[in-house]
C-alpha positions in Angstrom: -82.7 134.4 150.5 -86.0 134.0 152.0 -86.9 130.4 153.3 -89.9 128.9 154.8 -89.9 127.7 158.4 -89.9 123.7 157.3 -87.1 124.0 155.1 -84.1 122.1 155.5 -81.7 124.8 155.9 -83.8 127.2 158.6 -83.7 123.6 160.2 -80.2 123.6 160.2 -79.7 127.2 161.8 -82.1 126.1 164.1 -79.9 123.3 165.4 -76.8 125.0 165.3 -74.7 125.0 169.0 -76.3 127.7 171.2 -73.4 128.2 173.1 -70.1 126.2 171.7 -67.0 128.4 171.9 -65.2 127.8 168.6 -61.9 126.0 168.8 -58.5 127.1 167.0 -59.4 124.9 163.7 -63.1 125.9 163.7 -62.6 129.6 164.2 -60.4 129.5 160.9 -63.3 129.5 158.8 -63.1 132.0 156.2 -63.4 135.4 158.1 -61.1 134.3 161.0 -57.7 133.7 159.8 -56.4 136.0 162.2 -56.7 133.7 165.1 -54.2 131.3 166.4 -54.4 127.8 165.3 -52.7 124.4 166.9 -49.6 123.5 165.6 -47.7 120.5 166.5 -44.9 121.2 168.9 -41.2 121.3 167.7 -39.7 117.9 167.6 -36.5 117.3 169.7 -33.1 117.5 168.3 -31.2 114.1 168.4 -28.1 115.3 167.0 -25.4 112.7 167.3 -27.6 109.7 167.4 -26.7 106.8 165.5 -30.6 105.6 165.4 -33.3 107.8 163.7 -35.4 108.9 166.7 -38.9 108.3 166.9 -41.3 111.1 165.3 -42.5 113.7 168.3 -46.1 113.4 169.1 -48.6 116.1 168.2 -50.0 117.8 171.8 -53.7 117.3 171.6 -56.0 119.8 171.5 -58.7 118.9 173.9 -60.0 119.5 177.6 -58.9 117.0 180.2 -62.1 116.7 181.9 -63.7 115.0 178.4 -61.3 112.6 178.5 -61.9 111.2 181.7 -63.1 107.8 181.8 -66.7 107.2 181.5 -67.6 110.8 180.0 -70.0 110.5 177.3 -69.3 113.0 174.4 -71.9 114.6 172.1 -71.6 115.0 168.2 -70.8 118.5 168.7 -68.0 117.5 170.9 -66.2 115.0 169.2 -66.5 117.1 165.7 -64.7 120.0 167.5 -62.1 117.6 169.1 -61.4 116.5 165.5 -61.3 120.1 164.0 -58.7 121.0 166.6 -56.2 117.7 166.5 -56.8 117.2 162.8 -53.2 117.4 160.9 -55.2 118.1 157.6 -57.1 121.3 158.4 -54.1 122.6 160.6 -52.3 122.6 156.8 -55.1 124.3 155.4 -55.1 127.2 157.4 -51.5 127.5 157.2 -51.9 127.7 153.7 -54.9 130.2 154.0 -52.4 132.1 156.4 -49.4 132.2 153.8 -52.0 133.1 150.9 -52.8 136.2 153.2 -49.1 137.1 153.8 -48.4 136.5 149.6 -51.3 139.3 148.9 -48.9 141.9 151.5 -46.1 140.6 149.1 -48.2 141.5 146.0 -49.1 144.9 147.3 -45.6 146.0 148.2 -44.9 147.4 144.5 -47.3 150.3 144.7 -45.0 151.9 147.5 -41.8 153.5 146.8 -38.4 151.1 148.0 -36.2 153.1 150.1 -32.8 151.9 151.4 -30.0 153.0 153.3 -26.1 152.6 152.4 -23.0 153.2 153.6 -20.1 153.5 151.5 -16.2 153.6 152.2 -13.0 153.0 149.9 -9.3 153.6 149.8 -8.0 153.6 146.4 -4.5 155.4 144.8 -4.8 157.2 142.0 -2.8 155.9 139.1 -0.3 158.8 137.5 3.3 160.1 136.7 3.5 161.9 140.2 4.9 160.0 143.4 3.5 162.1 145.8 0.2 160.9 145.4 -1.1 158.4 148.3 -4.0 156.6 149.0 -7.0 158.0 149.4 -10.5 157.2 151.2 -13.7 158.5 151.8 -17.0 157.3 153.5 -20.3 158.2 153.8 -23.9 157.3 154.4 -26.7 157.4 151.6 -30.2 157.2 150.9 -31.8 155.5 147.4 -35.6 155.7 146.5 -36.9 153.7 143.6 -40.8 153.6 142.8 -42.7 152.0 139.8 -44.7 155.1 139.0 -46.7 153.4 136.2 -46.7 150.1 134.7 -50.3 149.9 133.0 -51.6 147.0 135.3 -48.9 145.1 136.1 -48.9 145.5 139.7 -52.6 145.5 140.0 -52.8 142.3 138.2 -50.4 140.8 140.3 -52.2 142.1 143.8 -55.3 140.7 142.3 -54.1 137.4 141.1 -52.5 137.0 145.0 -56.7 138.4 146.6 -57.8 135.3 144.5 -55.2 133.1 145.7 -56.2 134.0 149.3 -60.0 133.4 148.6 -59.0 129.7 147.0 -57.2 129.5 149.8 -59.4 130.0 152.0 -62.4 128.4 150.4 -60.2 125.3 150.6 -59.4 125.6 154.4 -63.7 125.9 154.5 -63.9 122.6 152.5 -61.1 120.6 154.2 -63.3 121.9 158.0 -66.0 120.2 156.2 -64.5 117.0 154.8 -63.0 116.6 158.2 -66.5 116.9 159.9 -68.2 114.6 157.4 -65.7 111.7 158.5 -65.8 112.4 162.0 -69.4 112.2 162.3 -69.4 109.2 159.9 -67.2 107.5 162.3 -69.4 108.7 164.9 -72.5 107.2 164.0 -71.1 104.0 162.7 -70.0 103.6 166.2 -73.1 104.6 167.5 -75.0 102.3 164.7 -72.7 99.1 166.1 -73.7 99.5 169.6 -77.2 99.6 168.7 -76.6 96.4 167.0 -75.2 94.9 170.2 -78.0 96.2 172.1 -80.5 94.5 169.4 -78.3 90.9 169.6 -78.4 90.9 173.0 -82.5 91.1 173.3 -82.5 88.4 170.5 -79.8 86.3 172.7 -81.8 86.5 176.0 -85.3 85.4 173.7 -83.3 82.6 172.6 -82.8 81.6 176.4 -86.0 82.0 176.9 -86.9 79.6 174.2 -84.1 77.2 175.5 -85.9 77.3 178.8 -89.3 76.4 177.1 -88.2 73.7 175.3 -86.6 72.1 178.5 -89.1 72.1 180.4 -91.6 70.8 177.6 -89.1 68.4 177.7 -88.8 67.0 181.1 -92.7 67.4 181.0 -92.7 64.9 178.3 -94.5 67.1 176.2 -91.4 67.8 173.8 -88.6 65.7 172.1 -84.7 66.0 172.9 -84.4 67.8 169.1 -86.4 70.9 170.4 -83.8 70.9 173.5 -80.7 70.6 170.7 -82.0 73.2 168.2 -82.7 75.6 171.0 -79.3 75.0 172.4 -77.9 75.7 168.9 -79.6 78.9 168.5 -78.9 80.4 171.8 -75.1 79.6 170.6 -75.3 81.3 167.4 -77.2 84.5 169.4 -73.9 84.6 171.7 -71.7 84.5 169.1 -73.2 87.0 167.3 -73.0 89.0 170.7 -69.2 88.0 170.9 -68.8 89.4 167.4 -70.4 92.8 167.7 -68.6 93.1 171.1 -65.8 93.1 169.1 -66.7 95.5 166.3 -67.9 97.9 169.1 -64.3 98.1 170.0 -62.9 98.5 166.7 -65.4 101.3 165.5 -64.8 102.8 168.8 -60.9 103.2 168.1 -61.6 104.3 164.2 -63.8 107.2 165.7 -60.9 108.0 167.8 -58.6 107.9 164.9 -60.6 110.2 163.2 -60.5 112.8 166.2 -57.0 112.9 166.0 -56.4 110.8 169.5 -55.3 107.5 170.5 -57.8 105.1 170.0 -57.0 103.7 174.1 -58.8 106.8 175.4 -61.5 105.6 177.9 -64.3 108.3 176.2 -67.4 107.0 174.9 -70.9 108.5 172.8 -74.4 108.3 173.7 -76.8 106.2 172.3 -78.3 105.8 168.8 -80.8 108.3 168.5 -84.2 106.5 168.4 -86.6 108.7 166.9 -84.9 110.2 164.2 -86.9 113.3 162.8 -87.0 111.7 159.1 -89.2 114.4 157.6 -86.7 116.9 158.1 -85.6 117.0 154.4 -88.1 119.2 153.1 -87.0 121.3 150.2 -86.6 120.0 146.8 -83.3 118.7 145.1 -83.4 121.4 142.8 -83.4 124.2 145.9 -80.4 122.1 147.5 -78.6 122.3 144.1 -78.9 125.8 144.1 -78.0 126.4 147.7 -74.8 124.3 147.1 -73.4 125.6 143.6 -73.8 129.2 145.5 -71.8 127.9 148.6 -69.7 124.5 148.3 -66.3 125.8 149.3 -64.3 123.7 146.9 -66.9 124.9 144.3 -65.7 128.5 145.7 -62.1 128.2 145.3 -62.1 126.5 141.8 -64.0 129.7 140.8 -61.7 131.5 142.6 -58.4 130.0 140.5 -60.5 130.8 137.4 -60.5 134.2 138.2 -56.8 134.3 139.1 -56.2 132.9 136.0 -58.0 135.8 133.9 -56.4 138.4 136.1 -53.6 136.9 135.0 -53.9 137.1 131.5 -54.0 141.2 131.7 -51.0 140.7 133.9 -49.1 138.9 131.3 -50.0 141.6 128.9 -48.8 144.5 130.8 -45.4 143.3 129.9 -45.7 144.4 126.7 -46.0 147.8 127.8 -44.0 150.6 129.2 -42.9 151.0 133.1 -42.1 154.5 134.2 -39.9 154.3 136.9 -38.6 157.3 139.4 -35.2 156.9 141.3 -33.7 159.5 143.8 -30.5 159.3 145.8 -28.8 161.8 148.4 -25.3 161.0 149.7 -22.7 163.1 151.6 -19.0 162.3 151.4 -16.0 162.7 153.9 -12.4 162.7 152.4 -9.5 162.6 153.9 -8.1 166.1 155.3 -5.5 166.4 153.1 -7.6 166.6 149.9 -10.5 167.8 151.3 -11.3 169.1 154.8 -15.0 169.8 154.4 -17.6 166.6 153.2 -19.5 167.0 150.0 -23.1 166.3 149.6 -24.8 164.9 146.3 -28.3 164.5 145.2 -29.9 163.0 141.9 -33.1 162.1 140.8 -34.2 160.6 137.5 -37.0 159.1 135.3 -36.7 156.2 133.6 -39.2 155.1 130.9 -38.3 151.3 129.8 -40.4 150.1 126.5 -39.9 146.5 126.1 -38.9 146.1 122.3 -37.7 142.3 121.9 -37.3 139.4 124.3 -37.5 136.7 122.4 -41.1 136.4 121.6 -41.1 135.2 125.5 -43.4 138.0 126.5 -46.2 137.6 123.9 -46.0 133.4 124.2 -46.7 134.1 128.2 -49.6 136.5 127.4 -50.8 133.5 125.0 -50.4 130.7 127.8 -51.9 132.7 130.4 -55.3 132.9 128.0 -55.2 128.6 127.9 -54.6 128.7 131.3 -57.6 130.6 132.3 -59.6 128.6 129.8 -58.1 125.1 131.6 -59.1 126.6 135.0 -62.7 127.6 133.6 -63.0 123.9 132.8 -62.0 122.9 135.8 -64.7 125.1 137.9 -67.2 123.5 135.4 -66.0 120.4 136.1 -66.3 120.8 139.5 -70.0 122.3 139.6 -71.0 119.2 137.6 -69.7 117.1 140.4 -71.8 119.3 142.9 -74.8 118.9 141.2 -74.1 114.9 141.2 -73.3 114.9 144.7 -76.4 116.9 145.7 -78.6 114.9 143.9 -77.3 111.3 145.1 -77.3 112.0 148.5 -80.8 114.0 148.3 -82.3 110.7 147.1 -80.1 108.8 149.7 -81.8 110.5 152.6 -85.4 110.5 151.2 -84.5 106.7 150.6 -83.2 106.2 154.0 -86.4 107.8 155.6 -88.5 105.6 153.8 -86.5 102.7 154.6 -86.8 103.4 158.5 -90.5 103.5 158.4 -90.6 100.1 156.6 -88.1 98.5 158.8 -90.2 99.5 161.9 -93.4 98.2 160.7 -91.2 94.8 159.7 -90.0 95.2 163.3 -93.7 95.8 164.7 -94.8 92.3 162.7 -91.7 90.1 163.7 -92.0 90.9 167.4 -96.2 90.1 167.0 -95.3 86.6 165.3 -92.2 85.9 168.3 -94.5 86.5 170.8 -97.4 84.2 168.9 -95.3 81.9 168.0 -93.6 81.4 171.3 -97.2 81.7 173.1 -98.5 78.9 170.7 -95.1 76.5 171.9 -95.6 76.5 175.3 -99.4 75.9 174.9 -98.5 72.7 172.6 -100.1 74.0 169.8 -97.0 75.0 167.4 -93.8 73.5 166.6 -90.2 74.7 167.7 -89.2 75.3 163.9 -91.7 78.0 164.2 -90.2 79.6 166.9 -87.0 79.3 165.8 -87.9 80.7 162.3 -89.9 83.9 164.2 -87.1 84.4 166.3 -85.0 84.3 163.4 -87.0 87.1 161.6 -87.0 89.2 164.6 -83.7 89.6 164.8 -82.9 90.0 161.4 -85.9 92.8 161.9 -84.0 94.1 164.8 -80.9 94.5 163.3 -82.6 96.3 160.0 -84.5 98.9 162.1 -80.8 100.0 163.6 -79.1 99.5 160.6 -82.0 102.0 158.9 -81.8 104.2 161.6 -77.8 104.8 161.4 -78.3 104.6 157.6 -80.6 108.0 157.7 -78.2 109.5 159.9 -75.2 109.1 158.0 -77.4 110.2 154.8 -78.4 113.5 156.5 -74.6 114.0 157.2 -73.5 113.4 154.0 -76.1 115.8 152.4 -75.1 118.5 154.8 -71.2 118.4 153.3 -72.7 118.1 150.2 -74.9 121.8 150.5 -71.9 123.1 151.8 -73.0 123.9 155.0 -70.2 124.5 157.8 -69.9 121.8 160.7 -71.6 124.0 163.4 -74.9 124.5 161.3 -75.3 120.9 161.2 -78.2 119.4 161.9 -77.0 116.0 163.0 -75.9 117.9 166.2 -79.2 117.9 167.5 -79.8 114.1 166.7 -77.8 112.8 169.8 -79.6 111.7 172.7 -76.4 112.8 174.8 -76.8 116.3 176.5 -74.9 119.2 174.9 -71.8 120.6 177.0 -70.5 123.8 175.8 -66.4 123.0 175.3 
């Protein structure tokens, strides 16, 4: 599909990490199931202990340098660490690997089976003669069995396994996207709270400036003590806001560490919230993005693969009503007691067996009817997932558009509030304005600062949600270019 240079998806690709090496889990996307994946270490044996031992802590798959004190991580590194340490992606990865092995199991009946046997026996023949003793024989043998014809049963089972592999593979991609979205949300929330703390500190500094102005005017006899008391109250309120945000910064940082699969106490940090988000980035129409999502959303593709699997199972179940043709062959050699047969004897056999199922208590016919119903249920499930995908993209698209407009409005509000605060402070210092007007202007400015920060963080969160809803993998996530910290190849 050809796209214009201004399209969202082209900008997504342009924002991809130039030299980021894939971690164990990020390389487990649809066509990389052969690579190694991080797994938790085996739990140590605690046999004989009277109390239940604590669970083993999985080894962290992350560079020690990235966790050094004072290290600032960018979004790409945060997502990589999360994908490498999150048990959800490890689980879906192993499920996809298991489905791949199940496909080889389903293809095995296309080949003949060969068994090697060794037989040994010792028996005494029954009879009237008393001189007949025990007779022994022993020897190796080879047996071959091959299902020559089954009218589609083996092919149907193999195709079912192939569709199950595709579903598991797509499901792994969906889990990767979900984990990436969760860590991106935690990342931007942490940045947003840090930016709110910066804004609160600015408001706190301005409240102290107002207190200094009120104190000087009071000392000069130009203002009452009420102005000073009101200014001190405003300073205390601003300081309380700063203290509350300092606690939120620590808690959201811990939430980010947890989303990354790391202990909350690790001394890492991330860069500041981007000051100039490209709010005109989403230029495609909602319908265009919906079309892309329907074509590439991993969870939708997984549900379609399961529907295909159910359809194939209908044919496989129908083959149970048809005959099968089997080839069997064997070769063996026996040695006997020398008293009875001094020379070994060789034996070979071969046969073709045609089996036609006549009656099985109506079970085979019922199984085929059940397969048809399962197919319709799987198709309905896929249609339901598609409807959800369309609704999610529609909602996240207009959320991103709304968030972009809110940034513009919030910045206009901030500019007006800053000018109003400067005028109010100047008027109060000159003795032509009231202190209540100054307090109102400073309160409006503090609210405008917070709204502007929330608008920027909200736009980043909305775009991250839209990226996931479209079905893009995290390696092509546009939000990786929206962080001010430099990119470092993990």
